[in-house]
N, CA, C and O atoms as a printed pandas DataFrame, in Angstrom:
     atom_number atom_name residue_name chain_id  residue_number  x_coord  y_coord  z_coord
0              1         N          MET        A               1   75.700  164.450   70.250
1              2        CA          MET        A               1   74.734  163.354   70.250
2              3         C          MET        A               1   75.308  162.028   70.491
3              4         O          MET        A               1   74.805  161.124   71.158
4              5         N          ILE        A               2   76.725  162.025   69.697
5              6        CA          ILE        A               2   77.456  160.723   70.038
6              7         C          ILE        A               2   77.909  160.373   71.214
7              8         O          ILE        A               2   78.090  159.197   71.528
8              9         N          ALA        A               3   78.145  161.413   72.011
9             10        CA          ALA        A               3   78.693  161.371   73.483
10            11         C          ALA        A               3   77.484  161.086   74.416
11            12         O          ALA        A               3   77.603  160.415   75.441
12            13         N          THR        A               4   76.458  161.569   74.053
13            14        CA          THR        A               4   75.042  161.193   74.950
14            15         C          THR        A               4   74.765  159.848   74.571
15            16         O          THR        A               4   74.518  159.137   75.545
16            17         N          SER        A               5   74.723  159.231   73.392
17            18        CA          SER        A               5   74.230  158.094   73.077
18            19         C          SER        A               5   75.343  157.035   73.534
19            20         O          SER        A               5   75.042  155.910   73.934
20            21         N          ALA        A               6   76.733  157.532   73.430
21            22        CA          ALA        A               6   77.481  156.371   73.966
22            23         C          ALA        A               6   77.420  156.339   75.545
23            24         O          ALA        A               6   77.826  155.329   76.119
24            25         N          GLN        A               7   76.914  157.438   76.287
25            26        CA          GLN        A               7   76.799  157.343   77.772
26            27         C          GLN        A               7   75.721  156.646   77.976
27            28         O          GLN        A               7   75.739  155.966   79.002
28            29         N          ALA        A               8   74.619  156.585   77.212
29            30        CA          ALA        A               8   73.524  155.871   77.738
30            31         C          ALA        A               8   73.637  154.367   77.485
31            32         O          ALA        A               8   72.907  153.618   78.134
32            33         N          VAL        A               9   74.532  153.849   76.555
33            34        CA          VAL        A               9   74.773  152.486   76.369
34            35         C          VAL        A               9   75.612  152.060   77.403
35            36         O          VAL        A               9   75.512  150.914   77.843
36            37         N          LEU        A              10   76.579  153.006   77.917
37            38        CA          LEU        A              10   77.460  152.600   78.950
38            39         C          LEU        A              10   76.642  152.434   80.216
39            40         O          LEU        A              10   77.078  151.591   81.000
40            41         N          ARG        A              11   75.430  153.141   80.596
41            42        CA          ARG        A              11   74.739  152.911   81.606
42            43         C          ARG        A              11   73.792  151.769   81.408
43            44         O          ARG        A              11   73.103  151.411   82.364
44            45         N          GLY        A              12   73.698  151.171   80.259
45            46        CA          GLY        A              12   72.941  150.087   80.082
46            47         C          GLY        A              12   71.340  150.458   79.526
47            48         O          GLY        A              12   70.413  149.648   79.539
48            49         N          ASN        A              13   71.280  151.469   79.180
49            50        CA          ASN        A              13   70.050  152.080   78.760
50            51         C          ASN        A              13   69.594  152.041   77.087
51            52         O          ASN        A              13   68.591  152.581   76.621
52            53         N          GLY        A              14   70.564  151.295   76.374
53            54        CA          GLY        A              14   70.369  151.393   74.940
54            55         C          GLY        A              14   71.609  150.305   74.202
55            56         O          GLY        A              14   72.460  149.642   74.794
56            57         N          LYS        A              15   71.406  150.385   73.053
57            58        CA          LYS        A              15   72.408  149.979   72.177
58            59         C          LYS        A              15   72.663  150.840   71.019
59            60         O          LYS        A              15   71.865  151.638   70.528
60            61         N          VAL        A              16   73.676  150.632   70.692
61            62        CA          VAL        A              16   74.433  151.707   69.422
62            63         C          VAL        A              16   74.981  151.031   68.595
63            64         O          VAL        A              16   75.829  150.255   69.036
64            65         N          SER        A              17   74.779  151.038   67.361
65            66        CA          SER        A              17   75.567  150.275   66.055
66            67         C          SER        A              17   75.704  151.201   64.957
67            68         O          SER        A              17   74.745  151.837   64.519
68            69         N          ALA        A              18   76.872  151.289   64.506
69            70        CA          ALA        A              18   77.312  152.305   63.624
70            71         C          ALA        A              18   77.184  151.292   62.295
71            72         O          ALA        A              18   77.159  150.063   62.221
72            73         N          MET        A              19   77.117  152.306   61.313
73            74        CA          MET        A              19   76.590  151.979   59.828
74            75         C          MET        A              19   77.560  152.951   58.847
75            76         O          MET        A              19   77.347  154.161   58.930
76            77         N          ARG        A              20   78.627  152.486   57.908
77            78        CA          ARG        A              20   79.128  153.420   57.071
78            79         C          ARG        A              20   77.989  153.960   55.816
79            80         O          ARG        A              20   77.557  153.174   54.972
80            81         N          LYS        A              21   77.706  155.024   55.849
81            82        CA          LYS        A              21   76.802  155.591   54.890
82            83         C          LYS        A              21   77.227  155.301   53.362
83            84         O          LYS        A              21   76.381  155.381   52.471
84            85         N          ASN        A              22   78.486  154.981   53.106
85            86        CA          ASN        A              22   79.041  154.803   51.594
86            87         C          ASN        A              22   79.024  153.513   51.442
87            88         O          ASN        A              22   79.881  153.067   50.680
88            89         N          ALA        A              23   78.015  152.469   52.137
89            90        CA          ALA        A              23   78.215  151.280   52.182
90            91         C          ALA        A              23   77.372  150.940   50.535
91            92         O          ALA        A              23   76.521  151.678   50.039
92            93         N          GLU        A              24   77.781  149.916   50.053
93            94        CA          GLU        A              24   76.919  149.927   48.570
94            95         C          GLU        A              24   75.617  149.608   48.729
95            96         O          GLU        A              24   74.904  149.971   47.794
96            97         N          GLU        A              25   75.118  149.084   49.554
97            98        CA          GLU        A              25   73.555  148.855   50.198
98            99         C          GLU        A              25   73.240  149.682   51.186
99           100         O          GLU        A              25   74.046  149.649   52.116
100          101         N          HIS        A              26   72.435  150.341   51.295
101          102        CA          HIS        A              26   71.870  151.170   52.703
102          103         C          HIS        A              26   70.546  151.063   52.986
103          104         O          HIS        A              26   69.905  151.937   52.404
104          105         N          ALA        A              27   69.873  150.324   53.662
105          106        CA          ALA        A              27   68.358  150.216   53.941
106          107         C          ALA        A              27   67.801  151.283   54.484
107          108         O          ALA        A              27   66.576  151.388   54.443
108          109         N          GLY        A              28   68.676  152.378   55.159
109          110        CA          GLY        A              28   67.844  153.381   55.986
110          111         C          GLY        A              28   68.088  155.008   55.491
111          112         O          GLY        A              28   68.169  155.967   56.258
112          113         N          PRO        A              29   68.177  155.044   54.100
113          114        CA          PRO        A              29   68.530  156.597   53.907
114          115         C          PRO        A              29   67.331  157.631   53.887
115          116         O          PRO        A              29   67.554  158.805   53.589
116          117         N          GLY        A              30   66.271  157.264   54.153
117          118        CA          GLY        A              30   65.197  158.053   54.119
118          119         C          GLY        A              30   65.108  158.944   55.419
119          120         O          GLY        A              30   64.400  159.950   55.451
120          121         N          GLY        A              31   65.893  158.503   56.526
121          122        CA          GLY        A              31   65.817  159.628   57.701
122          123         C          GLY        A              31   65.915  158.393   58.893
123          124         O          GLY        A              31   66.012  157.177   58.732
124          125         N          SER        A              32   65.856  159.139   60.057
125          126        CA          SER        A              32   65.790  158.400   61.193
126          127         C          SER        A              32   64.787  157.872   61.722
127          128         O          SER        A              32   63.695  158.434   61.635
128          129         N          HIS        A              33   64.941  156.611   62.423
129          130        CA          HIS        A              33   63.744  155.946   62.944
130          131         C          HIS        A              33   64.042  155.383   64.436
131          132         O          HIS        A              33   65.167  155.309   64.929
132          133         N          ARG        A              34   62.865  155.010   65.048
133          134        CA          ARG        A              34   63.372  154.166   66.222
134          135         C          ARG        A              34   62.117  153.134   66.402
135          136         O          ARG        A              34   60.950  153.421   66.138
136          137         N          VAL        A              35   62.544  151.973   66.865
137          138        CA          VAL        A              35   61.476  150.823   67.379
138          139         C          VAL        A              35   61.773  150.915   68.831
139          140         O          VAL        A              35   62.876  150.916   69.378
140          141         N          LEU        A              36   60.530  150.995   69.381
141          142        CA          LEU        A              36   60.622  150.979   71.047
142          143         C          LEU        A              36   59.798  149.875   71.588
143          144         O          LEU        A              36   58.611  149.788   71.270
144          145         N          LYS        A              37   60.436  148.911   72.495
145          146        CA          LYS        A              37   59.867  148.034   73.046
146          147         C          LYS        A              37   59.356  148.409   74.401
147          148         O          LYS        A              37   60.128  148.544   75.350
148          149         N          LEU        A              38   58.134  148.569   74.497
149          150        CA          LEU        A              38   57.467  149.104   75.768
150          151         C          LEU        A              38   57.520  148.015   77.003
151          152         O          LEU        A              38   57.678  146.825   76.728
152          153         N          VAL        A              39   57.393  148.422   78.291
153          154        CA          VAL        A              39   57.295  147.679   79.261
154          155         C          VAL        A              39   56.296  146.544   79.316
155          156         O          VAL        A              39   56.497  145.431   79.801
156          157         N          ASP        A              40   55.248  146.966   78.776
157          158        CA          ASP        A              40   53.839  146.169   78.579
158          159         C          ASP        A              40   53.890  145.343   77.463
159          160         O          ASP        A              40   52.933  144.630   77.160
160          161         N          GLY        A              41   55.032  145.378   76.759
161          162        CA          GLY        A              41   55.108  144.350   75.735
162          163         C          GLY        A              41   54.648  144.702   74.515
163          164         O          GLY        A              41   54.769  143.930   73.563
164          165         N          LYS        A              42   54.031  145.982   74.390
165          166        CA          LYS        A              42   53.708  146.673   73.252
166          167         C          LYS        A              42   55.107  147.073   72.399
167          168         O          LYS        A              42   56.217  146.994   72.926
168          169         N          THR        A              43   54.938  147.429   71.272
169          170        CA          THR        A              43   56.050  147.895   70.397
170          171         C          THR        A              43   55.539  149.140   69.424
171          172         O          THR        A              43   54.678  148.976   68.560
172          173         N          VAL        A              44   56.119  150.269   69.658
173          174        CA          VAL        A              44   55.710  151.394   68.781
174          175         C          VAL        A              44   56.922  152.117   68.060
175          176         O          VAL        A              44   58.020  152.173   68.612
176          177         N          GLY        A              45   56.717  152.609   66.948
177          178        CA          GLY        A              45   57.724  153.298   66.546
178          179         C          GLY        A              45   57.664  154.855   66.284
179          180         O          GLY        A              45   56.614  155.491   66.385
180          181         N          HIS        A              46   58.860  155.406   65.945
181          182        CA          HIS        A              46   59.059  156.737   65.747
182          183         C          HIS        A              46   60.004  156.943   64.607
183          184         O          HIS        A              46   61.139  156.490   64.461
184          185         N          ASP        A              47   59.238  157.791   63.760
185          186        CA          ASP        A              47   59.836  157.869   62.435
186          187         C          ASP        A              47   59.961  159.527   61.928
187          188         O          ASP        A              47   59.042  160.336   62.060
188          189         N          GLU        A              48   61.110  159.791   61.411
189          190        CA          GLU        A              48   61.440  161.257   60.956
190          191         C          GLU        A              48   61.979  161.356   59.665
191          192         O          GLU        A              48   63.115  160.947   59.425
192          193         N          VAL        A              49   61.225  161.890   58.773
193          194        CA          VAL        A              49   61.572  161.871   57.422
194          195         C          VAL        A              49   61.458  163.324   57.018
195          196         O          VAL        A              49   60.327  163.801   57.117
196          197         N          GLN        A              50   62.569  164.232   56.515
197          198        CA          GLN        A              50   62.421  165.456   56.181
198          199         C          GLN        A              50   61.633  166.278   57.341
199          200         O          GLN        A              50   61.953  166.177   58.525
200          201         N          LEU        A              51   60.668  167.024   56.926
201          202        CA          LEU        A              51   59.941  167.883   57.806
202          203         C          LEU        A              51   58.542  167.233   58.620
203          204         O          LEU        A              51   57.711  167.904   59.231
204          205         N          ILE        A              52   58.541  165.718   58.438
205          206        CA          ILE        A              52   57.560  165.167   59.325
206          207         C          ILE        A              52   58.087  164.033   60.223
207          208         O          ILE        A              52   58.932  163.225   59.839
208          209         N          SER        A              53   57.562  164.031   61.369
209          210        CA          SER        A              53   58.063  163.239   62.638
210          211         C          SER        A              53   56.539  162.950   63.250
211          212         O          SER        A              53   55.548  163.657   63.434
212          213         N          GLY        A              54   56.880  161.472   63.483
213          214        CA          GLY        A              54   55.255  160.965   63.979
214          215         C          GLY        A              54   55.636  159.493   64.816
215          216         O          GLY        A              54   56.685  158.855   64.731
216          217         N          LEU        A              55   54.806  159.283   65.384
217          218        CA          LEU        A              55   54.650  158.199   66.446
218          219         C          LEU        A              55   53.824  157.356   65.588
219          220         O          LEU        A              55   52.796  157.826   65.102
220          221         N          ILE        A              56   54.252  155.908   65.311
221          222        CA          ILE        A              56   53.557  154.714   64.776
222          223         C          ILE        A              56   52.989  153.898   65.860
223          224         O          ILE        A              56   53.759  153.509   66.738
224          225         N          SER        A              57   51.891  153.624   65.907
225          226        CA          SER        A              57   51.339  152.684   66.648
226          227         C          SER        A              57   50.492  151.587   65.966
227          228         O          SER        A              57   50.179  150.633   66.678
228          229         N          HIS        A              58   50.103  151.595   64.757
229          230        CA          HIS        A              58   49.443  150.551   64.153
230          231         C          HIS        A              58   50.185  149.459   64.095
231          232         O          HIS        A              58   51.337  149.698   63.733
232          233         N          PRO        A              59   49.908  148.129   64.360
233          234        CA          PRO        A              59   50.521  147.041   64.365
234          235         C          PRO        A              59   51.498  146.770   63.110
235          236         O          PRO        A              59   52.718  146.609   63.142
236          237         N          ARG        A              60   50.636  146.764   62.000
237          238        CA          ARG        A              60   51.102  146.667   60.429
238          239         C          ARG        A              60   52.230  147.450   60.240
239          240         O          ARG        A              60   53.329  147.032   59.877
240          241         N          GLN        A              61   51.863  148.853   60.550
241          242        CA          GLN        A              61   53.076  149.882   60.437
242          243         C          GLN        A              61   54.269  149.563   61.280
243          244         O          GLN        A              61   55.420  149.501   60.848
244          245         N          VAL        A              62   53.919  149.374   62.456
245          246        CA          VAL        A              62   55.222  148.944   63.252
246          247         C          VAL        A              62   56.267  147.729   62.785
247          248         O          VAL        A              62   57.496  147.648   62.798
248          249         N          GLN        A              63   55.238  146.853   62.381
249          250        CA          GLN        A              63   55.972  145.563   62.067
250          251         C          GLN        A              63   57.159  145.848   60.927
251          252         O          GLN        A              63   58.289  145.361   60.901
252          253         N          ILE        A              64   56.391  147.035   59.747
253          254        CA          ILE        A              64   57.318  147.277   58.781
254          255         C          ILE        A              64   58.540  147.813   59.428
255          256         O          ILE        A              64   59.671  147.340   59.320
256          257         N          LEU        A              65   58.207  148.786   60.067
257          258        CA          LEU        A              65   59.433  149.563   60.762
258          259         C          LEU        A              65   60.539  148.687   61.388
259          260         O          LEU        A              65   61.760  148.808   61.289
260          261         N          ASP        A              66   59.830  147.803   62.038
261          262        CA          ASP        A              66   60.837  146.591   62.598
262          263         C          ASP        A              66   61.614  145.769   61.772
263          264         O          ASP        A              66   62.715  145.291   62.043
264          265         N          MET        A              67   60.888  145.625   60.628
265          266        CA          MET        A              67   61.545  144.802   59.718
266          267         C          MET        A              67   62.895  145.568   59.016
267          268         O          MET        A              67   63.975  145.044   58.743
268          269         N          ARG        A              68   62.485  146.957   58.818
269          270        CA          ARG        A              68   63.442  147.958   58.188
270          271         C          ARG        A              68   64.658  147.996   59.051
271          272         O          ARG        A              68   65.800  147.938   58.596
272          273         N          ASP        A              69   64.339  148.105   60.423
273          274        CA          ASP        A              69   65.436  148.411   61.497
274          275         C          ASP        A              69   66.234  147.049   61.436
275          276         O          ASP        A              69   67.458  147.096   61.312
276          277         N          ASN        A              70   65.574  145.833   61.518
277          278        CA          ASN        A              70   66.555  144.540   61.548
278          279         C          ASN        A              70   67.300  144.323   60.267
279          280         O          ASN        A              70   68.272  143.576   60.166
280          281         N          ARG        A              71   66.717  145.108   59.183
281          282        CA          ARG        A              71   67.833  145.094   58.046
282          283         C          ARG        A              71   68.981  146.046   58.191
283          284         O          ARG        A              71   70.145  145.698   57.988
284          285         N          ILE        A              72   68.620  147.284   58.556
285          286        CA          ILE        A              72   69.661  148.104   58.945
286          287         C          ILE        A              72   70.618  147.491   59.874
287          288         O          ILE        A              72   71.782  147.412   59.483
288          289         N          ARG        A              73   70.341  147.073   60.962
289          290        CA          ARG        A              73   71.130  146.465   61.898
290          291         C          ARG        A              73   71.830  145.244   61.299
291          292         O          ARG        A              73   72.892  144.989   61.867
292          293         N          SER        A              74   71.526  144.484   60.366
293          294        CA          SER        A              74   72.193  143.419   59.835
294          295         C          SER        A              74   73.241  144.073   58.852
295          296         O          SER        A              74   74.166  143.327   58.530
296          297         N          GLN        A              75   73.244  145.141   58.409
297          298        CA          GLN        A              75   74.182  145.845   57.474
298          299         C          GLN        A              75   75.085  146.724   58.437
299          300         O          GLN        A              75   76.103  147.211   57.946
300          301         N          ALA        A              76   74.807  146.954   59.707
301          302        CA          ALA        A              76   75.574  147.758   60.737
302          303         C          ALA        A              76   76.784  146.897   60.993
303          304         O          ALA        A              76   76.722  145.685   60.786
304          305         N          LEU        A              77   78.207  147.643   61.563
305          306        CA          LEU        A              77   79.238  147.132   61.889
306          307         C          LEU        A              77   78.868  146.319   63.163
307          308         O          LEU        A              77   77.811  146.461   63.778
308          309         N          THR        A              78   79.911  145.407   63.502
309          310        CA          THR        A              78   79.638  144.512   64.626
310          311         C          THR        A              78   79.942  145.461   65.858
311          312         O          THR        A              78   80.429  146.575   65.661
312          313         N          SER        A              79   79.621  144.961   67.250
313          314        CA          SER        A              79   79.395  145.841   68.317
314          315         C          SER        A              79   80.922  146.216   68.835
315          316         O          SER        A              79   81.004  147.276   69.457
316          317         N          ARG        A              80   81.928  145.590   68.676
317          318        CA          ARG        A              80   83.316  145.742   68.591
318          319         C          ARG        A              80   83.651  147.065   67.607
319          320         O          ARG        A              80   83.860  148.225   67.964
320          321         N          LEU        A              81   83.635  146.640   66.579
321          322        CA          LEU        A              81   83.873  147.664   65.493
322          323         C          LEU        A              81   83.105  149.192   65.494
323          324         O          LEU        A              81   83.553  150.302   65.207
324          325         N          SER        A              82   81.815  148.775   65.924
325          326        CA          SER        A              82   81.012  150.206   66.043
326          327         C          SER        A              82   81.712  150.902   67.303
327          328         O          SER        A              82   81.871  152.121   67.366
328          329         N          TRP        A              83   82.064  150.117   68.176
329          330        CA          TRP        A              83   82.776  150.945   69.460
330          331         C          TRP        A              83   84.216  151.627   69.185
331          332         O          TRP        A              83   84.592  152.678   69.702
332          333         N          GLU        A              84   84.987  150.797   68.233
333          334        CA          GLU        A              84   86.203  151.438   67.924
334          335         C          GLU        A              84   85.900  152.838   67.083
335          336         O          GLU        A              84   86.415  153.924   67.349
336          337         N          PHE        A              85   84.918  152.573   65.966
337          338        CA          PHE        A              85   84.596  153.855   65.487
338          339         C          PHE        A              85   83.931  154.915   66.000
339          340         O          PHE        A              85   84.024  156.002   65.429
340          341         N          ILE        A              86   83.071  154.754   67.285
341          342        CA          ILE        A              86   82.505  155.843   68.183
342          343         C          ILE        A              86   83.936  156.292   68.946
343          344         O          ILE        A              86   84.211  157.491   68.982
344          345         N          GLU        A              87   84.612  155.555   69.401
345          346        CA          GLU        A              87   85.793  156.104   70.206
346          347         C          GLU        A              87   86.597  157.053   69.191
347          348         O          GLU        A              87   86.880  158.211   69.498
348          349         N          LYS        A              88   86.899  156.554   68.118
349          350        CA          LYS        A              88   87.647  157.554   67.070
350          351         C          LYS        A              88   87.100  158.722   67.114
351          352         O          LYS        A              88   87.756  159.699   67.476
352          353         N          LEU        A              89   85.572  158.829   66.685
353          354        CA          LEU        A              89   85.041  159.967   66.467
354          355         C          LEU        A              89   84.971  160.850   67.725
355          356         O          LEU        A              89   84.954  162.080   67.665
356          357         N          LEU        A              90   84.927  160.017   69.069
357          358        CA          LEU        A              90   84.981  161.125   70.314
358          359         C          LEU        A              90   86.282  161.393   70.223
359          360         O          LEU        A              90   86.399  162.600   70.435
360          361         N          GLY        A              91   87.418  160.865   70.001
361          362        CA          GLY        A              91   88.737  161.262   70.165
362          363         C          GLY        A              91   89.000  162.564   68.852
363          364         O          GLY        A              91   89.932  163.367   68.816
364          365         N          GLU        A              92   88.093  162.456   68.070
365          366        CA          GLU        A              92   88.292  163.854   67.015
366          367         C          GLU        A              92   87.750  165.045   67.498
367          368         O          GLU        A              92   87.973  166.077   66.865
368          369         N          THR        A              93   87.017  165.080   68.601
369          370        CA          THR        A              93   86.196  166.183   68.825
370          371         C          THR        A              93   86.590  166.876   69.731
371          372         O          THR        A              93   85.967  167.890   70.048
């Protein structure tokens, strides 16, 4: 998954930020989520928690997910440090 994500970023199809899970505060321990900005200007979310996965389209719920995403990104490593970390992981595989 790391290699696939790195390839997508190198093609210009996304952004990746690494975050230490052992950070003192961690805004996203509940599961993975994505906030997607669509071509038509709409924003939707996708959330995965335990055995539940779903698309979120209600504007208020998407806004909450987007705020959580922004908080997580503010806690993540810088782009340079993220890439150094990813390259280290890829070198270990």
